[in-house]
C-alpha positions as CSV (number, residue, x, y, z in Angstrom):
1,M,124.1,28.0,66.0
2,V,121.3,29.2,68.2
3,V,118.1,27.4,69.0
4,E,115.8,29.5,71.2
5,D,112.1,30.0,71.2
6,E,112.0,33.0,73.5
7,T,111.9,35.9,71.1
8,D,113.7,38.5,73.2
9,L,116.5,36.1,74.1
10,Y,116.8,34.8,70.5
11,D,117.2,38.4,69.3
12,F,119.7,39.2,72.1
13,I,121.9,36.2,71.3
14,V,121.8,36.9,67.5
15,A,122.7,40.5,68.2
16,M,125.5,39.5,70.5
17,F,127.0,37.3,67.8
18,D,126.7,40.2,65.3
19,I,128.6,42.4,67.7
20,W,131.3,39.8,68.1
21,G,131.5,39.3,64.3
22,V,130.3,35.7,64.5
23,D,128.3,34.4,61.6
24,G,125.9,31.6,62.3
25,V,122.4,30.2,62.0
26,A,119.5,30.6,64.4
27,F,116.2,28.8,64.8
28,P,113.1,29.5,66.9
29,D,112.3,25.8,67.4
30,G,113.8,22.4,67.5
31,S,112.1,21.1,64.4
32,E,113.7,23.8,62.2
33,A,117.1,23.1,63.7
34,V,116.8,19.3,63.0
35,S,115.7,20.0,59.4
36,W,118.8,22.2,59.0
37,I,121.1,19.5,60.4
38,E,119.5,17.0,58.0
39,A,120.0,19.3,55.1
40,V,123.7,19.8,56.0
41,D,124.1,16.0,56.3
42,K,122.5,15.5,52.8
43,G,124.9,18.0,51.3
44,H,122.2,20.6,50.6
45,I,124.0,23.2,52.7
46,S,127.7,23.8,52.5
47,G,130.3,26.3,53.6
48,E,131.7,27.1,57.0
49,M,129.8,25.3,59.7
50,P,129.3,26.6,63.3
51,S,131.6,25.4,66.0
52,L,129.1,26.0,68.8
53,A,125.4,25.3,69.4
54,I,123.5,27.2,72.1
55,I,120.2,25.2,72.6
56,D,117.3,25.9,74.9
57,I,116.2,22.8,76.7
58,R,112.4,23.3,76.3
59,L,111.6,24.1,72.7
60,P,108.5,23.7,70.4
61,G,108.8,20.7,68.1
62,V,111.9,18.8,69.0
63,A,113.3,19.2,72.6
64,G,116.7,20.8,73.0
65,P,118.5,17.7,74.3
66,D,117.2,15.8,71.3
67,V,118.5,18.5,69.0
68,G,121.9,18.1,70.6
69,A,121.7,14.3,70.2
70,R,120.9,14.8,66.5
71,L,123.9,17.1,66.2
72,R,126.2,14.5,67.7
73,K,125.1,11.9,65.1
74,S,126.0,14.3,62.2
75,K,129.2,13.7,60.4
76,Q,129.5,17.4,59.5
77,L,128.4,18.9,62.8
78,G,128.9,16.2,65.4
79,N,132.1,17.7,66.9
80,M,130.7,21.2,67.7
81,A,130.5,22.4,71.3
82,I,127.0,22.1,72.6
83,V,125.7,24.4,75.4
84,L,122.2,23.8,76.7
85,T,120.3,26.7,78.4
86,T,117.3,26.7,80.7
87,A,115.2,29.1,82.8
88,Y,113.7,26.1,84.7
89,L,114.8,24.9,88.1
90,L,116.1,21.4,87.5
91,S,117.1,18.6,89.8
92,D,120.6,17.4,89.6
93,E,119.3,14.2,88.0
94,E,117.4,16.2,85.4
95,E,120.5,18.2,84.6
96,R,122.6,15.0,84.2
97,Q,120.0,13.4,82.0
98,F,119.7,16.5,79.7
99,I,123.4,16.8,79.4
100,A,123.8,13.1,78.7
101,T,121.1,13.0,76.1
102,A,122.6,15.9,74.2
103,Q,126.2,14.9,75.0
104,A,126.5,18.6,75.9
105,D,129.6,20.4,77.0
106,A,127.6,22.5,79.5
107,L,124.3,23.6,80.8
108,I,123.9,27.2,81.7
109,H,120.9,28.6,83.6
110,K,119.1,31.7,82.6
111,P,119.4,34.6,83.0
112,L,122.6,34.3,81.0
113,P,125.9,35.8,82.4
114,E,127.1,39.2,81.4
115,M,128.1,39.4,77.7
116,H,131.9,39.3,78.2
117,V,131.7,36.5,80.7
118,F,129.3,34.5,78.5
119,R,131.7,35.0,75.6
120,Q,134.6,33.7,77.6
121,M,132.6,30.7,78.7
122,L,131.6,29.9,75.1
123,E,135.1,30.3,73.8
124,Q,136.4,27.9,76.4
125,Y,133.8,25.2,75.4
126,V,134.7,25.6,71.8
127,A,138.5,25.4,72.5
128,K,138.1,22.4,74.7
129,R,136.0,20.6,72.1
130,G,138.7,21.5,69.4
131,L,141.5,20.1,71.6
132,A,139.6,16.9,72.2
133,Q,139.0,16.5,68.5
134,A,142.6,17.2,67.6
135,A,143.8,14.6,70.2
136,A,141.4,12.0,68.8
137,Q,142.9,12.3,65.3
């Protein structure tokens, strides 16, 4: 799942996932993402769900950390890895606050790392989330 309002970065991440053979969903703003989450929760959307959400912090509509918070409340999607991204210089307190609101696994500053490094980072967050979920069961 990708939620990014910057068109070039949105296109890049979607293309990167295509190269990696990863299917998913992408949204240009927080409102569309939240609508999709609600549709999933109501059973209007089924099938394989994403295991990862990459969410920009500052989005039109619903802010990124609030999209993450809504994901965490979802019975279907609540255990996915959440990675926040930002191009803004944030204070340590702002970073902690955004991560806490979204219950995010990480916050990555833009520009994003090289593609292979970025993929390794994302795979680690997904694996860590999967291990934590398995241990809780």
